[in-house]
MMTF fields as JSON, N, C-alpha, C and O atoms, coordinates in Angstrom:
{
  "mmtfVersion": "1.0.0",
  "mmtfProducer": "UNKNOWN",
  "numBonds": 275,
  "numAtoms": 276,
  "numGroups": 69,
  "numChains": 1,
  "numModels": 1,
  "chainsPerModel": [1],
  "groupsPerChain": [69],
  "chainIdList": ["A"],
  "bondAtomList": [4, 2, 8, 6, 12, 10, 16, 14, 20, 18, 24, 22, 28, 26, 32, 30, 36, 34, 40, 38, 44, 42, 48, 46, 52, 50, 56, 54, 60, 58, 64, 62, 68, 66, 72, 70, 76, 74, 80, 78, 84, 82, 88, 86, 92, 90, 96, 94, 100, 98, 104, 102, 108, 106, 112, 110, 116, 114, 120, 118, 124, 122, 128, 126, 132, 130, 136, 134, 140, 138, 144, 142, 148, 146, 152, 150, 156, 154, 160, 158, 164, 162, 168, 166, 172, 170, 176, 174, 180, 178, 184, 182, 188, 186, 192, 190, 196, 194, 200, 198, 204, 202, 208, 206, 212, 210, 216, 214, 220, 218, 224, 222, 228, 226, 232, 230, 236, 234, 240, 238, 244, 242, 248, 246, 252, 250, 256, 254, 260, 258, 264, 262, 268, 266, 272, 270],
  "bondOrderList": [1, 1, 1, 1, 1, 1, 1, 1, 1, 1, 1, 1, 1, 1, 1, 1, 1, 1, 1, 1, 1, 1, 1, 1, 1, 1, 1, 1, 1, 1, 1, 1, 1, 1, 1, 1, 1, 1, 1, 1, 1, 1, 1, 1, 1, 1, 1, 1, 1, 1, 1, 1, 1, 1, 1, 1, 1, 1, 1, 1, 1, 1, 1, 1, 1, 1, 1, 1],
  "groupList": [{"groupName": "MET", "atomNameList": ["N", "CA", "C", "O"], "elementList": ["N", "C", "C", "O"], "formalChargeList": [0, 0, 0, 0], "bondAtomList": [1, 0, 2, 1, 3, 2], "bondOrderList": [1, 1, 2], "singleLetterCode": "M", "chemCompType": "L-PEPTIDE LINKING"}, {"groupName": "SER", "atomNameList": ["N", "CA", "C", "O"], "elementList": ["N", "C", "C", "O"], "formalChargeList": [0, 0, 0, 0], "bondAtomList": [1, 0, 2, 1, 3, 2], "bondOrderList": [1, 1, 2], "singleLetterCode": "S", "chemCompType": "L-PEPTIDE LINKING"}, {"groupName": "GLN", "atomNameList": ["N", "CA", "C", "O"], "elementList": ["N", "C", "C", "O"], "formalChargeList": [0, 0, 0, 0], "bondAtomList": [1, 0, 2, 1, 3, 2], "bondOrderList": [1, 1, 2], "singleLetterCode": "Q", "chemCompType": "L-PEPTIDE LINKING"}, {"groupName": "ILE", "atomNameList": ["N", "CA", "C", "O"], "elementList": ["N", "C", "C", "O"], "formalChargeList": [0, 0, 0, 0], "bondAtomList": [1, 0, 2, 1, 3, 2], "bondOrderList": [1, 1, 2], "singleLetterCode": "I", "chemCompType": "L-PEPTIDE LINKING"}, {"groupName": "LEU", "atomNameList": ["N", "CA", "C", "O"], "elementList": ["N", "C", "C", "O"], "formalChargeList": [0, 0, 0, 0], "bondAtomList": [1, 0, 2, 1, 3, 2], "bondOrderList": [1, 1, 2], "singleLetterCode": "L", "chemCompType": "L-PEPTIDE LINKING"}, {"groupName": "ALA", "atomNameList": ["N", "CA", "C", "O"], "elementList": ["N", "C", "C", "O"], "formalChargeList": [0, 0, 0, 0], "bondAtomList": [1, 0, 2, 1, 3, 2], "bondOrderList": [1, 1, 2], "singleLetterCode": "A", "chemCompType": "L-PEPTIDE LINKING"}, {"groupName": "VAL", "atomNameList": ["N", "CA", "C", "O"], "elementList": ["N", "C", "C", "O"], "formalChargeList": [0, 0, 0, 0], "bondAtomList": [1, 0, 2, 1, 3, 2], "bondOrderList": [1, 1, 2], "singleLetterCode": "V", "chemCompType": "L-PEPTIDE LINKING"}, {"groupName": "GLY", "atomNameList": ["N", "CA", "C", "O"], "elementList": ["N", "C", "C", "O"], "formalChargeList": [0, 0, 0, 0], "bondAtomList": [1, 0, 2, 1, 3, 2], "bondOrderList": [1, 1, 2], "singleLetterCode": "G", "chemCompType": "PEPTIDE LINKING"}, {"groupName": "LYS", "atomNameList": ["N", "CA", "C", "O"], "elementList": ["N", "C", "C", "O"], "formalChargeList": [0, 0, 0, 0], "bondAtomList": [1, 0, 2, 1, 3, 2], "bondOrderList": [1, 1, 2], "singleLetterCode": "K", "chemCompType": "L-PEPTIDE LINKING"}, {"groupName": "CYS", "atomNameList": ["N", "CA", "C", "O"], "elementList": ["N", "C", "C", "O"], "formalChargeList": [0, 0, 0, 0], "bondAtomList": [1, 0, 2, 1, 3, 2], "bondOrderList": [1, 1, 2], "singleLetterCode": "C", "chemCompType": "L-PEPTIDE LINKING"}, {"groupName": "GLU", "atomNameList": ["N", "CA", "C", "O"], "elementList": ["N", "C", "C", "O"], "formalChargeList": [0, 0, 0, 0], "bondAtomList": [1, 0, 2, 1, 3, 2], "bondOrderList": [1, 1, 2], "singleLetterCode": "E", "chemCompType": "L-PEPTIDE LINKING"}, {"groupName": "ASN", "atomNameList": ["N", "CA", "C", "O"], "elementList": ["N", "C", "C", "O"], "formalChargeList": [0, 0, 0, 0], "bondAtomList": [1, 0, 2, 1, 3, 2], "bondOrderList": [1, 1, 2], "singleLetterCode": "N", "chemCompType": "L-PEPTIDE LINKING"}, {"groupName": "THR", "atomNameList": ["N", "CA", "C", "O"], "elementList": ["N", "C", "C", "O"], "formalChargeList": [0, 0, 0, 0], "bondAtomList": [1, 0, 2, 1, 3, 2], "bondOrderList": [1, 1, 2], "singleLetterCode": "T", "chemCompType": "L-PEPTIDE LINKING"}, {"groupName": "ARG", "atomNameList": ["N", "CA", "C", "O"], "elementList": ["N", "C", "C", "O"], "formalChargeList": [0, 0, 0, 0], "bondAtomList": [1, 0, 2, 1, 3, 2], "bondOrderList": [1, 1, 2], "singleLetterCode": "R", "chemCompType": "L-PEPTIDE LINKING"}, {"groupName": "PRO", "atomNameList": ["N", "CA", "C", "O"], "elementList": ["N", "C", "C", "O"], "formalChargeList": [0, 0, 0, 0], "bondAtomList": [1, 0, 2, 1, 3, 2], "bondOrderList": [1, 1, 2], "singleLetterCode": "P", "chemCompType": "L-PEPTIDE LINKING"}, {"groupName": "HIS", "atomNameList": ["N", "CA", "C", "O"], "elementList": ["N", "C", "C", "O"], "formalChargeList": [0, 0, 0, 0], "bondAtomList": [1, 0, 2, 1, 3, 2], "bondOrderList": [1, 1, 2], "singleLetterCode": "H", "chemCompType": "L-PEPTIDE LINKING"}, {"groupName": "ASP", "atomNameList": ["N", "CA", "C", "O"], "elementList": ["N", "C", "C", "O"], "formalChargeList": [0, 0, 0, 0], "bondAtomList": [1, 0, 2, 1, 3, 2], "bondOrderList": [1, 1, 2], "singleLetterCode": "D", "chemCompType": "L-PEPTIDE LINKING"}, {"groupName": "PHE", "atomNameList": ["N", "CA", "C", "O"], "elementList": ["N", "C", "C", "O"], "formalChargeList": [0, 0, 0, 0], "bondAtomList": [1, 0, 2, 1, 3, 2], "bondOrderList": [1, 1, 2], "singleLetterCode": "F", "chemCompType": "L-PEPTIDE LINKING"}],
  "groupTypeList": [0, 1, 2, 1, 3, 1, 4, 5, 6, 1, 7, 0, 8, 9, 7, 7, 9, 10, 11, 12, 6, 5, 1, 13, 4, 1, 10, 4, 14, 7, 3, 3, 1, 6, 8, 6, 1, 15, 2, 16, 8, 2, 6, 16, 6, 10, 17, 16, 14, 5, 4, 12, 16, 6, 16, 2, 3, 10, 16, 12, 3, 3, 10, 5, 7, 17, 12, 6, 10],
  "groupIdList": [1, 2, 3, 4, 5, 6, 7, 8, 9, 10, 11, 12, 13, 14, 15, 16, 17, 18, 19, 20, 21, 22, 23, 24, 25, 26, 27, 28, 29, 30, 31, 32, 33, 34, 35, 36, 37, 38, 39, 40, 41, 42, 43, 44, 45, 46, 47, 48, 49, 50, 51, 52, 53, 54, 55, 56, 57, 58, 59, 60, 61, 62, 63, 64, 65, 66, 67, 68, 69],
  "secStructList": [7, 7, 3, 3, 3, 3, 3, 3, 3, 3, 7, 7, 7, 1, 2, 2, 2, 2, 2, 2, 2, 2, 2, 2, 2, 2, 6, 1, 6, 6, 3, 3, 3, 3, 3, 3, 3, 6, 6, 6, 6, 3, 3, 3, 3, 3, 3, 7, 6, 6, 6, 7, 7, 2, 2, 2, 2, 2, 2, 2, 2, 2, 2, 6, 6, 7, 3, 3, 7],
  "xCoordList": [5.841, 4.798, 4.866, 5.948, 3.71, 3.686, 3.677, 3.406, 3.985, 4.013, 3.201, 3.189, 2.531, 1.747, 2.234, 2.602, 2.227, 2.583, 1.614, 1.033, 1.452, 0.703, 1.647, 2.294, 1.72, 2.614, 1.807, 0.892, 2.158, 1.576, 2.381, 3.602, 1.665, 2.333, 1.68, 0.462, 2.495, 1.954, 2.357, 3.306, 1.599, 1.873, 0.934, 0.935, 0.132, -0.837, -2.077, -2.644, -2.495, -3.607, -4.842, -5.93, -4.682, -5.794, -5.653, -4.705, -6.614, -6.582, -5.374, -4.863, -4.924, -3.729, -2.506, -1.667, -2.411, -1.307, -1.392, -0.384, -2.611, -2.823, -2.351, -1.659, -2.736, -2.356, -0.844, -0.279, -0.187, 1.265, 1.94, 2.808, 1.536, 2.124, 1.845, 2.747, 0.609, 0.238, 0.997, 1.471, 1.12, 1.796, 3.292, 3.888, 3.907, 5.341, 5.61, 6.552, 4.791, 4.988, 4.736, 5.427, 3.758, 3.429, 4.573, 4.635, 5.474, 6.626, 7.706, 8.56, 7.673, 8.675, 8.433, 7.283, 9.503, 9.318, 8.759, 9.156, 7.847, 7.333, 6.131, 5.615, 5.665, 4.478, 3.244, 3.036, 2.431, 1.231, 0.006, -0.808, -0.124, -1.244, -0.866, -0.02, -1.522, -1.297, -2.652, -3.467, -2.888, -4.089, -3.628, -2.923, -4.03, -3.575, -4.785, -5.757, -4.728, -5.785, -5.16, -4.471, -5.409, -4.876, -5.654, -5.1, -6.929, -7.735, -7.247, -7.165, -6.924, -6.43, -4.93, -4.375, -4.26, -2.797, -2.127, -1.217, -2.6, -2.112, -1.89, -2.631, -0.843, -0.543, -0.413, 0.407, -1.22, -1.175, -0.567, -1.017, 0.455, 1.165, 1.299, 1.686, 0.975, 1.26, 2.368, 2.28, 3.41, 4.572, 5.247, 5.014, 6.089, 6.894, 8.245, 9.021, 8.546, 9.792, 11.05, 12.156, 10.894, 12.057, 12.454, 13.573, 11.538, 11.798, 11.944, 12.595, 11.353, 11.483, 11.372, 11.031, 11.66, 11.587, 10.992, 10.738, 10.775, 10.145, 10.981, 10.418, 12.298, 13.154, 12.945, 12.869, 12.852, 12.626, 11.258, 11.11, 10.27, 8.923, 8.92, 8.371, 9.525, 9.597, 10.376, 9.956, 11.504, 12.311, 11.527, 11.644, 10.739, 9.935, 8.892, 8.663, 8.261, 7.275, 7.964, 7.433, 9.119, 9.863, 10.311, 10.217, 10.796, 11.207, 10.032, 10.228, 8.808, 7.615, 7.203, 6.293, 7.888, 7.646, 6.839, 6.345, 6.692, 5.877, 6.73, 7.867, 6.18, 6.928, 6.345, 5.141, 7.201, 6.797, 6.997, 8.103, 5.93, 5.987, 6.662, 6.8],
  "yCoordList": [70.913, 70.802, 69.422, 68.935, 68.8, 67.452, 67.489, 68.516, 66.331, 66.159, 64.906, 63.96, 64.889, 63.723, 63.223, 64.001, 61.896, 61.285, 60.148, 59.561, 59.851, 58.683, 57.847, 58.347, 56.571, 55.666, 54.538, 53.992, 54.195, 53.026, 51.81, 51.764, 50.824, 49.65, 48.402, 48.242, 47.516, 46.268, 45.099, 45.177, 44.017, 42.811, 42.624, 41.561, 43.634, 43.498, 42.792, 43.213, 41.719, 40.911, 40.917, 40.545, 41.342, 41.205, 42.192, 42.974, 42.128, 42.975, 42.7, 43.6, 41.458, 41.122, 41.861, 42.318, 41.975, 42.729, 44.195, 44.82, 44.735, 46.124, 46.322, 47.291, 45.387, 45.488, 45.404, 46.111, 44.548, 44.418, 45.738, 46.214, 46.325, 47.599, 48.694, 49.445, 48.781, 49.831, 49.686, 50.681, 48.461, 48.287, 48.546, 49.123, 48.129, 48.392, 49.891, 50.401, 50.589, 52.03, 52.767, 53.736, 52.316, 52.968, 52.891, 53.693, 51.93, 51.783, 52.831, 53.07, 53.454, 54.471, 55.732, 56.1, 56.399, 57.665, 58.717, 58.78, 59.532, 60.631, 60.31, 61.192, 59.064, 58.719, 59.224, 58.901, 60.011, 60.589, 59.751, 59.45, 59.374, 58.522, 57.699, 58.091, 56.537, 55.632, 55.119, 54.675, 55.183, 54.604, 53.683, 54.109, 52.42, 51.422, 50.793, 50.434, 50.661, 49.98, 48.994, 49.388, 47.686, 46.697, 46.739, 46.429, 47.115, 47.197, 48.311, 48.136, 49.458, 50.594, 50.535, 51.333, 49.562, 49.434, 50.75, 51.223, 51.335, 52.645, 52.722, 52.142, 53.46, 53.74, 55.251, 55.882, 55.819, 57.253, 57.415, 56.791, 58.254, 58.426, 59.916, 60.705, 60.28, 61.618, 61.462, 60.622, 62.272, 62.103, 63.435, 64.436, 63.416, 64.578, 64.434, 63.546, 65.292, 65.15, 65.399, 65.109, 65.928, 66.099, 64.774, 64.634, 63.794, 62.521, 61.329, 60.345, 61.403, 60.329, 60.937, 62.111, 60.135, 60.653, 59.606, 58.471, 59.999, 59.123, 57.862, 56.777, 57.978, 56.806, 55.777, 54.581, 56.222, 55.292, 54.635, 53.446, 55.4, 54.861, 53.805, 52.719, 54.112, 53.151, 51.906, 50.79, 52.081, 50.939, 50.035, 48.812, 50.618, 49.836, 48.998, 47.842, 49.571, 48.832, 47.683, 46.573, 47.933, 46.9, 45.789, 44.608, 46.169, 45.179, 44.324, 43.187, 44.858, 44.095, 43.115, 42.307, 43.195, 42.219, 42.73, 41.938, 44.033, 44.603, 45.504, 45.832, 45.898, 46.677, 48.073, 48.238, 49.078, 50.463, 50.774, 50.642, 51.186, 51.448, 52.777, 53.164],
  "zCoordList": [28.834, 27.819, 27.174, 26.846, 26.994, 26.439, 24.915, 24.292, 24.342, 22.898, 22.579, 23.368, 21.442, 21.029, 19.679, 18.799, 19.541, 18.256, 17.968, 18.88, 16.691, 16.239, 15.403, 14.483, 15.73, 15.018, 14.384, 15.001, 13.143, 12.496, 12.959, 12.814, 13.522, 14.086, 13.514, 13.588, 12.943, 12.407, 13.303, 14.083, 13.162, 13.935, 15.112, 15.733, 15.433, 16.52, 15.977, 14.969, 16.647, 16.138, 17.042, 16.602, 18.315, 19.253, 20.415, 20.482, 21.314, 22.493, 23.377, 24.042, 23.381, 24.161, 23.641, 24.417, 22.324, 21.72, 22.123, 22.45, 22.095, 22.51, 23.949, 24.26, 24.823, 26.236, 26.416, 27.251, 25.641, 25.732, 25.38, 26.111, 24.257, 23.823, 24.852, 25.224, 25.306, 26.253, 27.566, 28.115, 28.079, 29.37, 29.254, 30.163, 28.149, 27.964, 27.854, 28.462, 27.086, 26.929, 28.238, 28.548, 29.0, 30.264, 31.272, 32.203, 31.089, 31.979, 31.715, 32.569, 30.541, 30.223, 31.044, 31.283, 31.48, 32.181, 31.223, 30.06, 31.715, 30.911, 30.056, 29.369, 30.078, 29.295, 30.031, 31.201, 29.349, 29.947, 29.607, 30.479, 28.337, 27.937, 26.716, 25.912, 26.6, 25.472, 25.007, 25.816, 23.703, 23.11, 21.988, 21.073, 22.066, 21.099, 20.42, 21.085, 19.1, 18.347, 17.372, 16.431, 17.608, 16.662, 15.359, 14.304, 15.409, 14.187, 13.271, 12.055, 13.863, 13.083, 12.857, 12.101, 13.531, 13.461, 13.841, 13.16, 14.952, 15.349, 16.854, 17.648, 17.217, 18.615, 18.766, 18.099, 19.64, 19.941, 21.327, 22.289, 21.424, 22.691, 22.988, 22.126, 24.215, 24.719, 25.748, 26.644, 25.617, 26.487, 26.775, 26.097, 27.801, 28.172, 27.475, 27.829, 26.487, 25.728, 26.561, 26.107, 27.762, 28.644, 29.282, 29.777, 29.273, 29.946, 29.006, 29.357, 27.827, 26.842, 25.45, 25.303, 24.433, 23.064, 22.131, 22.534, 20.888, 19.907, 19.692, 19.549, 19.666, 19.472, 20.568, 20.286, 21.815, 22.924, 22.809, 23.092, 22.399, 22.228, 21.127, 21.313, 19.989, 18.887, 19.293, 18.989, 19.975, 20.415, 21.353, 21.277, 22.226, 23.172, 22.44, 22.796, 21.423, 20.63, 19.891, 19.847, 19.323, 18.598, 19.552, 19.218, 20.737, 21.728, 22.188, 22.614, 22.107, 22.483, 21.376, 21.562, 20.217, 19.149, 17.985, 17.184, 17.869, 16.799, 15.906, 16.248, 14.773, 13.791, 13.682, 13.484, 13.813, 13.612, 12.14, 11.615, 11.478, 10.019, 9.737, 8.577]
}
């Protein structure tokens, strides 16, 4: 069964930032879908909790250079 989360993310300024976050998250095992909006400063992720978790998702966003609020 999948799980969905919405994270407030700051530091995204453009579509390129959105693409960076989306592509990095998509590389994680268990990611089903990713929706990123720099305007809303939000990242919505659907994932399989048996394969990844919220900490890994947050760490990936931070490693990409952005801040999880």
